[in-house]
C-alpha positions in Angstrom: 73.7 132.4 111.2 74.2 129.2 109.2 77.7 128.0 109.0 79.3 127.8 105.6 79.9 124.3 104.3 83.4 123.0 105.0 85.1 119.8 103.9 86.0 117.9 107.0 88.4 114.9 106.7 87.1 111.7 108.4 88.5 112.4 111.8 87.3 111.8 115.3 84.7 114.2 116.9 84.2 116.3 113.7 80.8 116.6 112.0 80.1 115.9 108.4 79.9 118.8 105.9 76.2 118.5 105.9 75.8 118.9 109.7 75.7 122.7 109.5 73.5 123.0 106.4 69.7 123.5 106.4 68.2 120.0 106.0 65.5 121.0 103.5 63.0 118.6 104.9 59.2 118.7 104.8 57.5 120.5 107.6 56.6 117.4 109.6 60.0 115.8 109.0 61.8 118.9 110.1 60.0 119.0 113.4 60.6 115.3 113.9 64.3 115.8 113.2 64.4 118.7 115.7 62.7 116.5 118.4 65.2 113.7 117.8 68.1 116.0 117.8 67.0 117.8 121.0 66.5 114.4 122.7 70.0 113.3 121.6 71.5 116.5 123.1 69.5 115.9 126.4 71.1 112.4 126.7 74.7 113.5 126.0 77.5 112.8 128.4 78.6 116.2 129.6 82.2 117.0 130.6 83.0 116.2 134.2 85.7 118.8 134.9 86.0 121.7 132.6 82.9 123.7 131.4 80.6 121.4 133.3 78.2 124.1 134.4 77.9 125.6 130.9 77.3 122.2 129.3 74.6 121.3 131.8 73.0 124.6 131.4 72.6 124.4 127.7 71.6 120.7 127.8 68.7 121.6 130.2 67.5 124.4 127.9 67.5 122.1 124.9 65.7 119.5 127.0 62.9 122.0 127.7 62.9 123.0 124.1 62.0 119.4 123.1 58.6 120.0 124.7 57.9 122.5 121.9 58.9 120.0 119.2 56.7 117.3 120.8 53.6 119.6 120.6 54.0 120.9 117.1 53.1 117.8 115.0 50.0 117.3 117.1 48.1 120.2 115.5 45.7 119.4 112.8 46.5 120.5 109.3 50.1 121.2 110.4 51.7 123.6 108.0 54.5 126.0 108.7 54.6 129.5 107.5 57.7 130.6 105.5 59.0 132.6 108.4 58.5 129.8 110.9 60.1 127.3 108.6 63.2 129.4 108.2 63.4 129.9 111.9 63.2 126.2 112.6 65.7 125.4 110.0 68.1 127.8 111.6 67.4 126.3 114.9 68.3 122.8 113.5 71.7 124.2 112.6 72.2 125.7 116.0 71.3 122.5 117.8 73.7 120.6 115.6 76.5 123.0 116.6 75.5 122.6 120.3 75.7 118.8 120.0 79.1 118.9 118.3 80.5 121.4 120.9 79.4 119.2 123.8 80.7 116.1 122.2 84.1 117.8 121.6 84.2 118.9 125.3 83.3 115.5 126.6 85.2 113.2 124.3 88.3 115.2 123.4 91.5 116.1 125.1 91.1 117.6 128.5 94.4 119.4 128.3 93.6 120.9 124.9 90.2 122.0 126.2 92.0 123.8 129.0 94.2 125.6 126.5 91.1 126.6 124.5 88.8 127.3 127.4 88.2 131.0 126.7 87.3 130.3 123.1 85.1 127.3 123.9 83.4 129.3 126.6 82.6 132.0 124.1 81.2 129.4 121.8 78.8 128.3 124.4 77.8 131.9 124.9 77.3 132.5 121.2 75.2 129.4 120.7 73.0 130.4 123.7 72.7 133.9 122.2 71.8 132.4 118.8 69.1 130.2 120.4 67.8 133.3 122.2 67.5 135.2 119.0 65.7 132.4 117.2 63.2 132.1 120.1 62.6 135.9 120.0 61.7 135.8 116.3 59.7 132.5 116.4 56.1 133.5 115.7 54.4 131.6 118.6 50.9 132.8 117.8 51.1 131.1 114.4 51.9 127.7 116.0 48.7 127.6 118.1 50.5 126.2 121.1 48.9 125.3 124.4 49.4 127.9 127.2 51.8 125.6 129.1 54.0 125.0 126.2 54.0 128.7 125.3 55.1 129.5 128.8 57.9 127.0 128.6 59.2 128.6 125.4 59.1 132.0 127.0 61.0 130.7 130.0 63.7 129.3 127.8 63.8 132.6 125.9 64.4 134.4 129.2 67.1 131.9 130.3 68.9 132.2 127.0 69.0 136.0 127.1 72.7 137.0 127.3 73.8 138.4 130.6 77.3 139.2 129.4 78.8 140.2 126.1 81.2 137.2 126.1 81.4 133.9 127.9 82.8 134.0 131.4 85.7 131.7 132.2 86.1 130.3 135.6 89.1 132.0 137.2 90.3 128.8 138.7 90.5 127.2 135.2 92.1 130.3 133.6 94.8 130.2 136.3 95.3 126.5 135.7 95.8 127.2 131.9 98.4 129.9 132.6 100.2 127.6 135.0 100.5 124.8 132.4 101.8 127.3 129.9 104.3 128.6 132.4 105.4 125.0 133.1 106.1 124.4 129.4 108.2 127.6 129.3 110.2 126.3 132.3 110.7 123.0 130.6 112.2 124.8 127.6 114.9 126.1 130.0 115.5 122.5 131.2 113.8 123.1 134.6 112.1 119.9 135.8 108.5 120.4 136.8 107.4 120.1 140.4 105.9 116.6 140.7 103.5 117.5 143.5 102.0 120.4 141.4 101.8 118.2 138.3 99.8 115.7 140.3 97.4 118.4 141.5 96.9 119.7 137.9 96.3 116.2 136.5 93.8 115.4 139.3 91.9 118.6 138.5 91.6 117.4 134.9 90.6 113.9 135.9 93.8 112.3 134.7 94.4 110.0 137.6 96.1 106.9 136.2 98.3 105.7 133.4 95.5 104.5 131.1 93.8 107.9 131.3 97.0 109.6 130.4 97.5 107.3 127.4 94.0 108.1 126.2 94.8 111.8 126.6 97.9 111.4 124.6 96.0 109.7 121.8 93.4 112.5 121.9 96.1 115.1 121.6 97.7 113.3 118.7 94.3 113.2 116.9 93.7 116.9 117.7 96.9 117.7 115.7 95.1 116.4 112.6 92.3 118.9 113.1 94.6 121.9 113.3 95.8 124.1 110.5 97.5 126.8 112.6 101.2 126.0 113.1 101.3 127.7 116.4 98.5 125.5 117.8 100.3 122.4 116.4 103.5 123.3 118.2 101.6 123.7 121.4 99.9 120.3 121.0 103.3 118.7 120.4 104.6 120.3 123.6 101.6 119.1 125.6 102.1 115.6 124.3 105.7 115.7 125.6 104.5 117.0 129.0 101.8 114.2 129.1 104.3 111.5 128.4 106.7 112.7 131.1 104.0 113.1 133.7 102.5 109.7 133.0 105.9 108.1 133.7 106.9 110.1 136.8 103.5 110.1 138.5 101.9 106.8 137.5 104.9 104.6 136.7 105.4 102.6 133.5 102.1 101.2 132.2 102.1 97.5 131.8 101.4 95.7 128.5 98.5 94.0 130.1 96.7 97.2 131.0 97.4 98.7 127.6 96.0 95.7 125.8 92.5 96.4 127.3 92.5 99.8 125.6 92.0 100.7 122.0 95.0 99.3 120.2 96.6 100.8 117.2 97.5 98.2 114.6 100.7 98.0 112.7 100.9 97.9 108.9 101.8 94.2 109.0 98.4 93.4 110.5 96.3 94.8 107.6 96.3 94.3 103.9 98.2 97.3 102.6 97.0 98.4 99.1 99.6 97.7 96.5 99.7 101.4 95.5 100.8 102.2 99.1 103.7 99.7 99.1 107.3 100.7 98.1 108.4 98.7 95.1 111.8 98.2 96.7 111.0 97.2 100.3 107.3 96.1 99.7 106.5 97.9 103.0 104.0 100.7 103.6 105.5 103.9 102.1 106.2 106.5 104.9 107.7 109.3 102.8 106.8 108.9 99.1 109.1 110.5 96.6 109.1 110.6 92.8 112.3 110.0 90.8 113.2 111.2 87.3 111.3 108.4 85.6 108.0 109.4 87.3 108.0 106.3 89.6 107.3 106.6 93.3 109.3 105.0 96.1 109.8 105.4 99.8 112.5 108.0 100.4 114.7 105.8 102.5 114.6 102.8 100.1 115.4 104.8 97.0 118.1 106.8 98.7 119.8 103.6 99.8 119.5 102.3 96.2 121.1 105.4 94.8 123.8 105.5 97.4 124.7 101.9 96.7 125.9 103.0 93.2 122.8 102.5 91.1 121.9 105.1 88.5 118.7 103.4 87.2 115.1 103.3 88.2 114.5 99.9 90.0 111.0 99.5 88.4 111.6 100.6 84.8 115.4 99.9 84.5 115.8 103.2 82.8 118.8 105.4 83.5 117.9 108.3 85.8 118.5 111.7 84.2 119.1 113.1 87.7 118.9 111.9 91.3 116.6 114.6 92.6 113.8 113.3 94.8 110.5 115.1 94.7 108.0 114.6 97.6 104.7 113.0 96.4 102.5 115.1 98.7 99.2 113.8 97.2 100.1 110.1 97.8 101.4 111.0 101.3 98.1 112.5 102.2 96.2 109.5 100.9 98.4 107.1 102.9 98.0 109.3 106.0 94.2 109.2 105.7 94.2 105.4 105.0 96.4 104.9 108.1 94.1 107.0 110.2 91.1 105.0 109.1 92.9 101.7 109.8 94.2 103.1 113.2 97.8 102.6 112.1 100.4 105.0 113.4 101.7 107.1 110.6 104.9 109.2 110.7 106.8 110.2 107.5 110.5 110.4 107.9 112.1 113.8 107.7 115.2 115.2 109.3 113.7 118.2 111.0 110.1 117.1 111.5 108.3 115.1 114.1 104.8 114.0 114.8 102.6 114.4 111.7 105.1 116.7 110.1 105.2 119.3 112.9 108.6 120.7 113.6 109.5 119.8 117.1 109.8 122.7 119.6 112.1 123.2 122.5 109.5 122.3 125.2 108.6 119.0 123.6 112.2 118.1 123.0 113.2 118.8 126.6 110.2 116.9 127.9 111.1 113.9 125.8 114.7 114.1 127.1 113.4 114.2 130.7 111.1 111.2 130.0 113.9 109.1 128.4 116.3 109.9 131.2 113.8 109.0 133.9 113.0 105.7 132.3 116.6 104.8 131.7 117.6 105.6 135.3 114.7 103.5 136.5 115.7 100.6 134.2 119.3 100.7 135.4 118.2 100.4 139.0 115.4 97.8 138.5 115.6 95.1 141.1 113.3 92.6 139.4 112.4 91.4 135.9 108.8 92.4 136.4 109.8 96.0 137.1 112.2 96.0 134.2 109.5 94.7 131.9 107.2 97.6 132.7 110.0 100.1 132.0 111.1 98.4 128.8 107.5 98.3 127.6 107.2 102.1 128.3 110.5 102.6 126.3 109.0 100.5 123.5 105.9 102.7 123.3 108.0 105.9 123.5 110.4 104.7 120.8 107.5 104.2 118.5 106.3 107.7 118.6 108.8 109.9 116.7 112.4 110.4 115.6 113.2 112.8 118.5 112.1 110.2 121.1 114.3 107.5 119.4 117.2 109.9 119.5 116.7 110.8 123.1 116.3 107.2 124.3 119.5 106.1 122.5 121.5 109.1 123.7 120.4 108.4 127.3 122.1 105.0 127.0 119.2 102.6 126.5 120.7 100.2 124.0 123.3 98.5 126.3 120.7 98.1 129.0 118.2 96.5 126.5 120.9 94.0 125.3 120.7 92.4 128.8 117.2 91.1 128.1 117.8 89.6 124.6 119.4 86.4 125.9 117.8 82.9 126.3 117.5 83.3 130.1 115.1 86.3 129.7 113.3 84.5 126.9 112.6 81.3 128.9 111.7 83.0 132.2 110.2 86.3 131.0 109.1 86.0 127.3 107.3 89.4 127.4 110.5 91.1 128.5 112.4 89.7 125.6 109.7 90.7 123.2 109.6 94.2 124.5 113.4 94.5 124.5 113.9 93.4 120.9 110.9 95.5 119.8 112.3 98.6 121.5 115.6 98.0 119.6 113.5 97.6 116.4 111.8 100.9 117.0 115.0 102.7 117.8 116.6 101.4 114.6 114.1 103.3 112.5 116.3 106.4 113.1 119.3 106.3 110.8 121.8 107.4 113.4 120.6 104.6 115.8 121.4 101.9 113.3 125.1 102.5 113.7 124.7 102.9 117.5 123.1 99.4 117.6 125.6 97.8 115.4 128.5 99.3 117.4 127.1 98.3 120.8 128.7 95.2 122.2 126.4 92.2 122.0 123.5 94.1 120.4 123.6 92.4 117.0 124.4 89.0 118.4 121.6 89.4 120.8 119.1 90.2 118.0 120.4 87.2 116.1 119.9 85.0 119.2 116.3 86.1 119.4 115.9 85.5 115.7 117.2 81.9 116.1 115.7 80.9 119.5 113.3 83.7 120.6 110.7 83.1 123.2 107.8 83.2 120.7 107.0 84.1 117.1 106.5 87.8 117.9 110.0 88.0 119.3 111.5 86.2 116.3 109.5 88.3 113.8 110.5 91.6 115.4 114.1 90.4 115.4 113.8 89.7 111.7 112.3 93.2 111.2 115.3 94.6 113.1 117.7 92.8 110.8 115.8 94.4 107.9 116.1 97.8 109.4 119.8 97.5 110.3 120.6 96.2 106.8 119.3 99.3 105.3 122.8 100.7 105.4 125.1 99.2 102.8 128.1 98.6 105.1 125.8 97.0 107.7 124.2 94.8 105.1 127.5 93.3 104.1 128.4 92.7 107.8 125.1 91.1 108.6 125.1 89.0 105.4 128.4 87.4 106.4 126.8 85.8 109.5 125.5 82.4 108.6 123.4 82.4 111.7 121.4 85.3 110.3 120.8 83.5 106.9 119.8 80.3 108.7 117.5 82.1 111.1 115.7 84.0 108.4 115.3 81.0 106.2 113.9 78.9 109.1 111.5 81.7 110.1 110.2 82.0 106.5 109.7 78.3 106.4 108.0 77.7 109.8 106.6 80.9 111.1 103.0 82.3 110.8 102.2 84.6 107.9 103.1 87.8 109.7 106.6 86.6 110.8 107.2 85.0 107.3 106.7 88.4 105.9 109.2 89.9 108.3 111.7 87.3 107.4 111.2 87.7 103.6 111.6 91.5 103.6 114.8 91.1 105.6 116.0 88.5 103.1 115.1 90.9 100.3 117.3 93.6 101.8 120.2 91.2 102.2 119.8 90.1 98.6 120.9 93.5 97.4 124.5 92.4 98.1 125.8 90.0 95.5 128.2 88.3 98.0 125.3 87.6 100.4 123.1 86.2 97.7 125.5 83.3 97.3 125.1 82.5 101.0 121.3 82.8 100.7 121.3 80.3 97.8 123.5 77.9 99.8 121.1 78.4 102.7 118.2 77.1 100.7 116.3 80.4 100.3 115.1 79.6 96.8 113.6 76.3 97.9 111.8 78.1 100.8 110.5 80.7 98.3 109.0 77.9 96.3 107.2 76.8 99.4 105.8 80.1 100.5 105.1 81.7 97.1 101.4 80.8 97.2 100.9 82.5 100.6 103.1 85.6 100.0 103.4 85.9 96.2 104.6 89.6 96.0 107.4 89.2 98.5 108.4 85.8 97.2 108.6 86.7 93.6 110.5 90.0 94.3 113.1 88.0 96.3 113.4 85.4 93.6 114.0 88.1 91.0 116.8 89.6 93.1 118.4 86.2 93.9 118.3 85.0 90.3 119.7 88.3 89.0 122.7 88.2 91.3 123.1 84.5 92.2 124.7 82.9 89.2 124.0 79.4 87.9 123.4 77.9 91.3 120.5 80.3 91.9 119.2 79.6 88.3 119.3 75.8 88.9 117.6 76.2 92.3 114.8 78.2 90.6 114.1 75.4 88.2 111.3 74.0 90.4 109.6 77.5 90.6 109.2 78.0 86.9 105.6 76.6 86.8 104.6 78.8 89.7 106.1 81.8 88.1 104.2 81.2 84.9 101.0 80.8 87.0 101.6 84.1 88.7 102.2 85.7 85.3 98.5 85.0 84.7 96.9 85.3 88.1 99.2 87.6 90.2 98.9 91.3 91.1 100.5 94.0 88.9 103.6 94.0 91.0 103.8 90.2 91.1 103.3 89.8 87.3 106.0 92.5 86.8 108.6 90.6 89.0 107.6 87.2 87.6 108.1 88.3 84.0 111.5 89.9 84.9 112.5 86.7 86.7 111.6 84.5 83.8 113.6 86.6 81.4 116.7 86.4 83.6 116.2 82.6 84.0 116.0 82.2 80.2 119.0 84.4 79.5 121.2 82.8 82.1 119.8 79.3 82.5 120.2 77.9 79.0 117.9 76.2 76.5 116.6 73.7 79.0 115.0 76.5 81.1 113.6 78.1 77.9 112.1 74.8 76.9 110.5 74.3 80.3 108.7 77.7 80.0 107.7 77.2 76.3 106.1 73.9 77.3 103.6 75.7 79.7 100.1 75.5 78.2 98.9 78.9 76.9 102.1 80.7 77.9 102.1 82.9 74.7 98.6 84.0 75.3 99.4 84.9 78.9 102.4 86.9 77.7 100.3 88.7 75.1 97.7 89.6 77.8 100.6 91.0 80.0 101.9 93.1 77.1 98.4 94.6 76.8 97.5 95.2 80.4 100.6 95.1 82.5 102.7 97.9 84.0 105.3 99.6 81.7 108.1 97.4 83.0 105.9 94.3 82.9 105.0 95.0 79.2 108.7 95.5 78.3 109.7 92.2 80.1 106.9 90.3 78.6 108.0 91.4 75.1 111.5 90.3 75.9 110.2 86.9 77.1 108.1 86.4 74.0 111.1 87.2 71.7 113.2 84.6 73.6 110.6 81.9 73.3 110.1 82.5 69.6 113.9 82.6 68.9 114.2 79.3 70.8 111.3 77.8 68.8 113.0 78.9 65.5 116.3 77.5 66.6 118.0 80.9 66.9 118.8 80.8 70.6 122.5 81.3 70.2 122.8 83.3 73.4 121.1 80.6 75.4 123.3 78.0 73.8 126.4 79.8 74.9 125.1 80.0 78.4 124.1 76.4 78.5 127.7 75.4 77.8 127.7 75.0 81.6 124.5 73.0 81.6 121.9 73.4 84.2 121.9 69.8 85.1 125.6 69.9 85.9 125.2 73.1 87.9 122.7 71.4 90.1 125.4 69.4 91.8 126.8 72.7 93.1 123.8 73.0 95.4 123.9 71.6 98.9 121.9 68.5 99.5 
């Protein structure tokens, strides 16, 4: 009767592995645990709509059973016989299963419970039968119970005796389940559901407003994590599509204010992402980790762009790639997924034919998403007020955040030109939330590769994003505009086009200088993307990016040093001269920084020495204890950091021995003279 141990991931509404295992407690402790468990079950919140009668029935039986557990420890010389002990241990397991089942029915997805109602009903029946069996074999005479308590146990035994071979499902609920499945089949054929019937179904399930629907969607999304069967995952995705559509057409677009009261999922920018989960190229949370020929792991999108830009080396090690095949790092992806779930961060890894949590989208879900997008776009195009438009744009923002298919459907329905209307200063001054929602929706849409070109090619879209970057209503708007620039510049041709706009450079530099930490990071990762183009690096240096890096390097060392490495590598003497004031901070980070920071700092210092001349080498050599720091890095750093540290040590020793011929040649154009090339 005991359930075999299983390894459950840390997900909502699932018991630990030890929940269904005999507790192996002393006699008195076992009875106390049974009493506590039965009292917990008696106080559980039961489901209000589906399986209410079955839940109440089994809760009442367990409540009566607690009378037995209250009486047992009162007997003098309380010792359980082996048969009684085994029976009570099995009863403990059954009660744990009852508790879990009721919690699942009460706290989980109502729509999913409807789909599983026959199976869940059978579970109630089986648990009641198990309880009946245990009460039948329980040796009451050995327990020396009072007559009243013994009569209560016999009453529970009679009540638990099975009347049917299986659990009986309410016909009304079974008909409702079949109706929902039929509705999904009709959606596959692009038949719009009857709104009046949708309302009746949702009221029956207790889904009577937009917040309830949003909670239901979250529960369905979490339920996907608990499923292994691909068929059930597909059904869950289809149900999510139906829920989103129904929420919009029945209850209207939910407002940002109402959503803020609910449990909010964080973004990766709001938490400290472990360094192992960051892509070495973008410094962002890895969504689709892949391994290259050298064994290093990158985010698929970032390394693909690196290779497509003409590079044939590994960005971290600098080694030539034997091949350009990318192998999915499944183990790391699973770790990141679990971490995101614990942090309540939405996690979706990019894949051409996959959607929510790696489930291939089905026809019903896709058509429901198209219907939802079309409904919202039509509503936005006819909005008579800014308040109404804000509610719709916010709903588009939420939808565009969910998966690739939603982003494609929203863009194909014509959302981008409509969103551009709300990026201007008029919207920002009068309706700041509307501007934030509009630029964030464009950001979410830009995650899809095809949408990047759509946005760039839409009249006024790029200029609108730049306008928000320069003079947005608040820091959130500016930060999301910077993140949009980062996303759009992921394509090489777009990067060059964006990098030619001085307003973009100025906006990003100002944001990195003046914004709060989260928006500084948005600006820096956008700058890092633009710094991949040599022509743009010159404009970044002229715009003062190196000086800004020197100011923010203490607060955001990883991002700052990585940018400095890219700028110094591609920026020529002007960049080297501008980096002169950062040498001391780089040497400090060589000692105190993270592995990634130390790696980039050592690479940057090597480049400065090789291109900057003897004056730069002398500045580094004069740092107290620099050789000892380099030796420590050679012993404990990453592979690339050790290699760069060795190069740096050779440069310093050659300079000290007067053998710095290569630095002498470089210093023919002295650093001091190159400084006059920089703008004042």
